[in-house]
C-alpha positions as CSV (number, residue, x, y, z in Angstrom):
1,X,-19.5,41.8,23.1
2,X,-16.2,40.1,22.2
3,X,-14.6,40.5,18.9
4,X,-13.4,36.8,18.8
5,X,-15.1,34.6,16.1
6,X,-17.3,31.8,17.2
7,X,-15.3,28.5,16.7
8,X,-18.2,27.2,14.9
9,X,-18.0,29.7,12.2
10,X,-14.2,29.6,11.7
11,X,-13.5,27.8,8.4
12,X,-17.0,27.2,7.7
13,X,-18.1,27.7,4.1
14,X,-21.7,26.6,3.7
15,X,-23.6,25.3,1.8
16,X,-22.1,21.9,1.0
17,X,-22.6,20.5,-2.4
18,X,-26.0,19.1,-3.4
19,X,-24.5,16.5,-5.7
20,X,-21.8,13.9,-5.3
21,X,-18.6,14.1,-7.3
22,X,-17.1,11.1,-9.1
23,X,-14.6,9.0,-7.0
24,X,-11.7,9.8,-6.1
25,X,-12.7,13.5,-6.3
26,X,-11.2,16.6,-7.5
27,X,-10.7,19.5,-5.2
28,X,-11.4,21.8,-8.1
29,X,-14.9,20.3,-8.3
30,X,-15.9,20.9,-4.7
31,X,-18.3,23.5,-3.6
32,X,-17.1,25.2,-1.3
33,X,-13.4,24.9,-2.2
34,X,-11.4,23.6,0.8
35,X,-9.0,26.1,2.6
36,X,-5.5,24.6,2.4
37,X,-3.7,27.6,3.7
38,X,-2.5,29.3,0.7
39,X,-3.5,32.7,2.1
40,X,-2.7,32.0,5.8
41,X,0.2,29.6,6.3
42,X,3.4,31.3,7.1
43,X,6.5,29.2,7.4
44,X,9.5,29.6,9.9
45,X,12.3,27.5,8.5
46,X,11.3,24.5,10.5
47,X,12.0,22.0,7.9
48,X,14.9,23.8,6.0
49,X,16.8,21.7,3.5
50,X,14.7,18.5,4.2
51,X,12.8,16.4,1.7
52,X,9.4,14.8,2.2
53,X,7.2,12.1,0.4
54,X,3.6,12.7,0.9
55,X,0.9,10.2,-0.3
56,X,-2.4,11.6,-1.2
57,X,-0.5,14.9,-1.7
58,X,-2.7,16.2,-4.5
59,X,-5.6,17.5,-2.5
60,X,-7.3,17.8,1.0
61,X,-4.9,17.2,4.0
62,X,-2.1,16.2,1.7
63,X,-2.1,19.5,-0.2
64,X,-2.3,21.6,3.0
65,X,0.6,19.5,4.4
66,X,2.7,20.0,1.1
67,X,2.2,23.5,1.2
68,X,3.1,23.9,4.8
69,X,6.3,21.9,4.4
70,X,7.3,23.8,1.4
71,X,6.9,27.2,3.3
72,X,9.0,25.6,6.0
73,X,11.8,24.8,3.7
74,X,11.3,21.2,2.5
75,X,11.2,19.9,-1.0
76,X,8.1,17.6,-1.6
77,X,7.3,14.5,-3.7
78,X,3.5,14.4,-4.2
79,X,2.2,10.9,-4.6
80,X,-1.2,10.8,-6.0
81,X,-3.6,8.2,-7.8
82,X,-4.8,10.0,-11.0
83,X,-6.0,13.4,-10.0
84,X,-3.7,15.2,-12.4
85,X,-5.0,18.6,-12.3
86,X,-5.2,18.7,-8.6
87,X,-1.6,17.4,-8.5
88,X,-0.5,20.1,-10.7
89,X,-2.0,22.8,-8.4
90,X,-0.3,21.4,-5.5
91,X,3.0,21.4,-7.3
92,X,2.3,25.1,-8.1
93,X,2.0,26.1,-4.6
94,X,5.1,24.2,-3.5
95,X,7.0,25.7,-6.3
96,X,5.6,29.2,-5.3
97,X,7.1,28.7,-2.0
98,X,10.6,28.3,-3.7
99,X,10.9,24.6,-3.2
100,X,11.1,21.7,-5.6
101,X,7.9,19.7,-6.3
102,X,7.8,16.3,-8.0
103,X,4.3,14.9,-8.7
104,X,4.2,11.1,-9.3
105,X,0.9,9.2,-10.3
106,X,0.1,5.8,-9.4
107,X,-1.5,3.2,-7.2
108,X,0.1,2.7,-3.7
109,X,-1.7,-0.5,-3.2
110,X,1.0,-1.9,-5.5
111,X,4.3,-2.5,-3.5
112,X,6.5,-2.0,-6.6
113,X,4.9,1.3,-7.0
114,X,5.7,2.3,-3.4
115,X,9.2,1.3,-3.8
116,X,9.4,3.4,-7.0
117,X,8.1,6.5,-5.1
118,X,11.0,6.3,-2.6
119,X,13.5,5.8,-5.2
120,X,12.3,8.7,-7.2
121,X,12.3,11.0,-4.1
122,X,15.9,10.0,-3.3
123,X,16.8,10.5,-6.8
124,X,15.2,13.9,-7.1
125,X,16.3,15.3,-3.8
126,X,19.4,13.3,-2.9
127,X,17.8,12.4,0.5
128,X,14.5,11.5,2.2
129,X,13.7,12.9,5.6
130,X,10.0,12.8,6.1
131,X,7.4,10.3,5.2
132,X,3.7,11.2,5.4
133,X,1.6,8.2,4.9
134,X,-1.7,10.1,4.4
135,X,-3.5,8.6,1.3
136,X,-6.6,6.3,1.9
137,X,-9.6,4.7,0.2
138,X,-13.0,4.7,1.7
139,X,-16.5,4.1,0.4
140,X,-19.7,4.3,2.3
141,X,-21.5,0.8,2.3
142,X,-24.7,-0.5,4.1
143,X,-23.6,-3.4,6.0
144,X,-20.9,-5.9,6.0
145,X,-22.4,-8.0,3.4
146,X,-22.2,-5.2,0.8
147,X,-18.5,-5.0,1.0
148,X,-17.1,-7.0,-1.9
149,X,-13.9,-9.2,-1.5
150,X,-12.2,-7.0,-4.0
151,X,-13.1,-3.8,-2.3
152,X,-12.1,-5.1,1.0
153,X,-8.7,-6.1,-0.2
154,X,-8.2,-2.8,-1.9
155,X,-9.0,-1.0,1.2
156,X,-6.6,-2.8,3.3
157,X,-3.8,-2.6,0.6
158,X,-4.4,1.2,0.1
159,X,-4.7,2.1,3.8
160,X,-2.4,0.0,5.8
161,X,-0.3,-2.4,3.6
162,X,0.9,0.5,1.7
163,X,2.3,2.1,4.9
164,X,4.3,-1.2,5.4
165,X,5.6,-1.1,1.8
166,X,6.7,2.7,1.9
167,X,8.4,2.5,5.3
168,X,10.1,-0.7,4.3
169,X,11.5,1.1,1.0
170,X,12.2,4.3,3.1
171,X,14.0,2.7,6.0
172,X,17.4,2.3,4.4
173,X,17.5,6.0,3.4
174,X,16.5,7.5,6.6
175,X,19.0,9.1,8.9
176,X,18.7,10.0,12.5
177,X,16.3,12.8,12.8
178,X,13.9,11.5,10.1
179,X,10.2,11.3,10.8
180,X,7.2,9.1,9.7
181,X,3.8,10.6,10.2
182,X,0.7,8.4,9.6
183,X,-2.9,9.5,9.2
184,X,-5.4,7.6,11.1
185,X,-8.9,8.8,12.0
186,X,-11.2,9.2,14.8
187,X,-12.8,6.2,13.1
188,X,-10.1,4.1,14.7
189,X,-11.9,4.8,18.0
190,X,-15.4,5.5,17.2
191,X,-16.0,3.4,14.0
192,X,-19.1,4.0,11.9
193,X,-20.9,0.7,10.6
194,X,-21.1,2.3,7.0
195,X,-17.3,2.6,7.0
196,X,-16.4,-0.7,8.6
197,X,-13.5,-1.7,6.5
198,X,-12.0,1.9,6.5
199,X,-12.5,2.2,10.2
200,X,-10.7,-1.1,10.7
201,X,-7.8,-0.1,8.7
202,X,-7.5,3.0,10.7
203,X,-7.3,0.9,13.9
204,X,-4.5,-1.0,12.3
205,X,-2.7,2.1,11.7
206,X,-2.7,3.2,15.2
207,X,-1.1,-0.3,16.2
208,X,1.4,0.0,13.4
209,X,2.5,3.4,14.5
210,X,2.9,2.4,18.1
211,X,4.8,-0.8,17.2
212,X,7.0,0.7,14.5
213,X,7.9,3.8,16.7
214,X,9.7,1.4,19.2
215,X,11.8,-0.1,16.6
216,X,12.4,3.2,14.8
217,X,13.8,5.0,17.9
218,X,16.8,2.6,17.7
219,X,17.8,4.4,14.5
220,X,16.9,7.9,15.6
221,X,13.6,8.0,13.6
222,X,10.4,9.2,15.0
223,X,7.1,7.7,14.2
224,X,3.8,9.5,15.1
225,X,0.2,9.5,13.9
226,X,-2.5,12.2,13.4
227,X,-6.1,11.0,14.0
228,X,-8.4,13.7,12.2
229,X,-12.2,14.0,12.8
230,X,-14.3,15.3,10.1
231,X,-12.3,17.2,7.4
232,X,-13.5,18.8,4.2
233,X,-11.9,17.0,1.5
234,X,-12.7,15.5,-1.9
235,X,-13.0,12.1,-0.3
236,X,-16.3,13.3,1.3
237,X,-18.5,14.3,-1.7
238,X,-16.9,11.5,-3.7
239,X,-17.8,8.7,-1.3
240,X,-20.8,9.8,0.8
241,X,-24.5,10.1,-0.2
242,X,-25.2,13.8,-0.9
243,X,-27.4,14.2,2.2
244,X,-24.6,13.2,4.5
245,X,-22.2,15.4,2.6
246,X,-24.5,18.4,3.2
247,X,-24.4,17.9,7.0
248,X,-20.9,16.6,7.2
249,X,-19.1,17.5,10.4
250,X,-22.0,19.3,11.9
251,X,-22.2,16.8,14.8
252,X,-18.8,17.6,16.1
253,X,-18.6,19.8,19.2
254,X,-17.3,22.6,17.2
255,X,-20.2,22.1,14.8
256,X,-18.6,22.0,11.5
257,X,-15.8,20.1,9.7
258,X,-12.1,21.0,9.7
259,X,-10.4,22.8,6.9
260,X,-7.3,21.0,5.7
261,X,-5.3,24.1,6.7
262,X,-6.3,23.5,10.3
263,X,-4.5,20.1,10.3
264,X,-1.2,21.2,8.5
265,X,0.5,22.7,11.6
266,X,0.4,19.4,13.5
267,X,2.3,17.7,10.7
268,X,4.9,20.3,10.6
269,X,5.2,20.0,14.3
270,X,5.7,16.3,14.2
271,X,8.0,16.4,11.3
272,X,10.2,19.0,13.0
273,X,12.8,19.0,15.7
274,X,10.3,20.7,17.9
275,X,8.8,17.5,18.6
276,X,12.2,15.6,19.2
277,X,10.8,13.8,22.4
278,X,7.5,12.6,20.9
279,X,7.3,9.2,19.5
280,X,4.5,6.5,19.1
281,X,1.8,9.1,19.7
282,X,-1.6,9.6,18.3
283,X,-2.5,13.1,18.1
284,X,-6.4,13.7,17.6
285,X,-7.6,16.8,15.6
286,X,-11.3,16.2,16.1
287,X,-13.0,19.4,16.8
288,X,-13.6,18.6,20.4
289,X,-14.5,14.9,20.1
290,X,-12.7,12.7,22.3
291,X,-10.8,9.8,20.5
292,X,-11.7,7.2,23.1
């Protein structure tokens, strides 16, 4: 019998919570706690001396990426909404890696806040090399009629317009070798009716990535995109009915959701010189489910 662990068991920490947690959700309230790589991620200097801005950096994928970037040698600005305790924990692990961490609260659906984030990063670090557009809003709704105008506009402002705002603000500060990494979703290709507005914005992010990548190459900037499948983050118990959260990700070919730590390496790769010939790509991290 092989000693290799079954992929369906790797990273799995059942049972999932029986109750929802309040939106936007705190990682500290989750049962089980997501694995963001604190015990496992080992850096190799791939981002030494660089500076990154990560939206949604307080928890989930954003926290795992912040930790990985720091252990690869980058300073990190952690952009988050209002989850102060989670942001403090992310700052702690970044600083524990010997890098500078700056946590900034605020709503990225506001274009002025997006500009202020970029200005703060440049002020604190003296440069900005990597922008990770990761933050997103979603809420499960039963049908198109149940999505209010206000929520629809907020979803688009947070998920796609903020990427425009942040890239516009960052563009003058980028130098050749800089990188933008956007977070889309398998929902861009296999949309769920209950997440219609969210899925639509994720489709827009794919188009945004491919279009901007062509322009960016003229300045030596690479723009790419990660499209995750199910990932165990605070967004899940904070936005899904409890019964769905309990079985979340079990319909993937691997049979479980990903842990945030399992996504961080692809962000490091796309931010580093190791991916110097990759631009305008959407990289799926889906547990075996095809994007299209």
